[in-house]
N, C-alpha and C positions, 0 to 999 in steps of 0.2 A: 503494499500499500504504500502512495506516495505521501512525502512529509508536507503536512499544510504549513503553509506561511502564515505569518503575521501579516496583517492587510496593511499597505503601504499608507491608505488614509490614517489609521491608528497611527504610526510610528511617526506619520509630518504631524501630527497634529500634537504628538509629546512632544517630538522636537521644537517643534516652535514654541509651544509653551515655556519649555526649558531655555530657549534663547532667550524669552522675553524675560523672566525671571533672573538668567545671570546677567542681563542689560539693565535689570531694575533699578540700581546703583546710579549708574550713568543716566539715567531718564530721570529720575529726581532730582539729580542735581541740575539737569538741563531744564527742568519744572523750574526751579526755582529761581534758576536765572531769569528765564523768560517771564516768570510771576512780578519778579521783582525791576523787572525793567532794568536789567543790569548791563552796565556798554560792555562788559565783556563778551556778551553775547554776539556769535559770531556764524555764520553758516556750516564754517568748518567744525562746528560742532556736533549739529545733524547728520554730518557726511560721518563723524568719527562713531555716531551712536548707531547710523547705519552698517556702516563697518562691522562694528562687533557683533549685531543684530545676525547680518547676513553669515559671519564665520561662525557663530555658537550654534547656528541653524544647521549649516552643514556636517561640521563637528557630531552634533549630536544624533543627526540624521544616519550618519555614517557608522558610529558607533552601537546605536541601537539596530539598524540593520544586520551588521556582523554577529553582536549578540542573539540577537532574536533569531535570525533566519540562515545566514551564511554558515555559521559555525557548526546545524545541527543537517544542513542540508548538503555541504561540500567536504565535510571533514569526518568520513565515515571512519574515525579511530577508537581507542579503548577510552575511558572516559577522563582516565589520569593525564594521556599523551593529548588528547585535545583540550583540557581547560590548560594545562600549560604552556599550548601554542597559543591558546586563544590571549593569556595573559601576555605572554609575550608580544602577540598582534596588538593588542589593545594599546600597550605602550608604544609601541613605534608608531602607530597613529595618533597617538596623545604627542608624541616628540615632533613628527611632522608637520604636524597641525601649529603648535606652537612656536616651530623654527617660519614656517608662514606668515603665520598671524603679526609675528614682529618683524619679521622682512619686510612685508608687503605693506604693512602702515605707514611708514616714512615715504615711499614713493606713491601710493594713492593719495595720501594727505597733504604730502610735500611738508610734511612738520615731523620732528625725533619724538619719538613715545619717551615720556619721563620715567624715571628708574620706579616712582611709587606705581604709575601706571602699568610699568610691566612686571615688576612683583604680583599689584592687584588681578592683572589678565592670567599670570602662571597660577595663581591661588582659584581662579575661577574657573580655569581649565582641566584642573587637576581634580574638584570639587564635582564637576560635569561629568569627570571620566569615572567615576567612583559612584555615583547616581544611575549613572545610563547603563553603566554593567550591572547594577542589581534589577534595575528596569526591564532591561532585555531580558535577564534571566526569568522575572518575574511573568511577561510575555509569553513564553516559550512553555511556561510551564500551564498558564491559561490556556493556550493553544490545544496541548496537547491535553490538557482535560477535559475539555469540549471535545477534542475526537476521541478519547477514548468514552464519554458517554455518548457518543454517536455511533461509535463501534457496538458496546455494550447494547444499546438499543436495537441495532440490526441482529445482533447474535441473538438477542430475543424473540424477535421476529420470525428470523429463521428457524427457531427452535418450533415455535408454535407452529408454523408453517409444517414442521417436519413431524411433529404429532400430529395434526392434522391429515397426512399422509400416510402415516403408519394406521390411524384409525379407520380411513378410506381402503386401506389395503390389507387390511388387518386378516388373517387367516387362522384358522385353528390349527398351532402346530400338531398336536398329536394326531388330529385327523392326515395332516399330510405324512408324519411319520407312519401311519396305520397302511396309508396307501402304497408310500415304498416298500414297507414289510410285505405287503399283499402282490407287490409286483415280482418283489424277488422270488415267492414262492412260486410266481407263473413262471419265473425263468431260470430257474435254479439249474435245470439243464446245462444252460450256455452261461460257461464262468465268467466268459469276458463281461456280458451283460450284467450277469448278479456283481460282477467287482465295481462296475460303473455305476449302478444304483446307491451300493454302499458307500462310494465315496462322495456322492451328490448328496447323501444322507449324512453324513459327517458334513460335509460343507454347510449345509445349512443349520444343522446343531450349532455350529461355531459361531457361524452368522446371527443367530439368536443369541446365544452367549455373550458375543461382544458388544451386542448392543446395549448390555448392561452394563460395561467397564469402559471406562476412558481409554487406557491403556491395558496393553497384553504382553505378557514375556514373549522376546524373541524366540524362545522355543515352542510356544503355543502355534506362533505365527509360520515359520517354517513345517508344522506338524500338519495346519491348514492347506500351506502352499503347496504341501505334497499334494493332496486329496485336488486341487486345483488344477496342477498341473498334470496330474493323472487322465482328467476330463479334456485338456487340451492335446495331449498325447493322444488319446485315444480317436481324436477327430484328426489330427495331422500326421500320425504316425512319425516313421524315420527322419522329416520334414522339420520338428520342432524337437528341440533338446535344450536343457537346463543343468547347468552345472554351481551348486553350493559349496562353498567353503567357508564357515565361520567357525570363529576360533569359540571352544568349548566356554572361554571363561565370560562370553558375551551374550550367551543363551539365557541369562537370566535379568539380562536388562529390558525395561519397557520400551515399545514403540505403539503408536495408535493402529489398533486393530483394522486390516484388510489392505496395512499399508504396501508390502510384498506382494498382495495380489494385483493391487491396484497396477502397479507398476509394471507386472510381466504382464496383466492384460492389455495395458500400456503397449508394449513393444508388441504386442500379436495383433492389435487393431490396427497400428501404423505402418508395420513392415509386410512385405512381403515373404509370403511361405509357400516354397514349393520346392520342386527336386532340385531344380538350378539355383535357388536361392534358400537353402534351407534357414531357419533362424535358432540362433543360439542364444540364450539368455544367461548372463554370468552374475552370480550373487556371492560376495566374497567382502571378507572384513578386512579393515585395515588403519590404523593408529584410533581405535575407538569409533570407527563409523564405517556403515555397511554399503557398500555400494553394488546397483544393479545396471548392468551395461549389457548392450547390444549392439552389432555393429547395423549402422542404419540403410536398409531396403525398402526407400517408400513405396505405398503401394499405391496404385494410378489414383482406384477408388477407397475411399474410408466408409467402414460403414457409419452408420448413425447412433451418435451418442450425444450424452448433456456439452461435451467437450470441456467442462469442470473439472474434472476429476482430481490432475495433478495441482490446479489451484485451489481447491479444496482439500487437498493432502497437505501443502504448504501452510494454508491457516491453521490445520488441524494441528499441525508441528507446532507452529509459534505458540497456540494457546496452551495446548498440554503437556510440550516440554518444554517451551520457552526458548528453543532453538529454532534454527533455520536450516531445511534441506537444499542441498545445493546440486543446481541444473547446469551439465557441461555436456558441450558439443565439442570434439575434437578430434581432428584424423577421423570425421565419418563415423565415430563411435559416440552414441548417447549414453549419457550417465547419470545416475542420480545418485548423492550422497546423502544416507540419512546419519546422522550422529546419534550415537547410543548410547556414548559412557565418553564422560570427560575427560581427556588425558593429562596427567599432572606436567 
């Protein structure tokens, strides 16, 4: 999901307000001179005030934009690294802005800035930097909170839709299992057909059971996958094969149910499977992750589907494990990495 930005009108309004507040002492001083009809008043003081307002506004806008938007959308690093880099970047912008302010003042106003004015400007820029850093962070937190609230509402709505769908399509499991057992007794003499029905029955039991759990062990998922691939091999025979090499120490780690089945199904759905182009799916573990890979041989026609399977699996992985699966396409190999154990 794309990161939502803090809106520009909000940043501009806050930057303008802070610029006005930072220029307030100069504004009050100028007002006193005008109200008392002081002969020291000149157009140069108006230009001085305008110069400060513009500079403070541009400085405020750049620091807010950096801390509220750019730091989160552009710098995808770990939190400590990003914070360190942001502190350095904020200080760099502060020093550049201060240098430009002091250098351009005598050029544009044709007069030197007094030491007192210089010290006051340095003090104002420093205070602005601290305030803007905090405000930028607060703006980011507000947007993230709102985005999280919207996402939660969306998930609630999706959950209600799923429940309604389940009610509409509800079927008595006992009726189905009894029917499968009856079918098995009818085809008992046909060993392959009997085995097919048994695998189908195991699959259905697993799907029903997995609906009660958010996560299942990798061992359970592989057991289910064996039943599923048996059905695929029954259809495609020697045109389909699967090689599974998973370390024993990972078998008790948890993943979302039907994750591996979805990826194998995805490979079957999107790749040509024929005698000249058999499909082989490799599932192996490496560095605490499980990889599902296959050589890409795109079908000319793809069977109908929701086309959201992989996207939904990505979302489930983030919600249930707080981790992201990685999809790669390199050297004509389609690969999906599922983190299952954090490596120290």
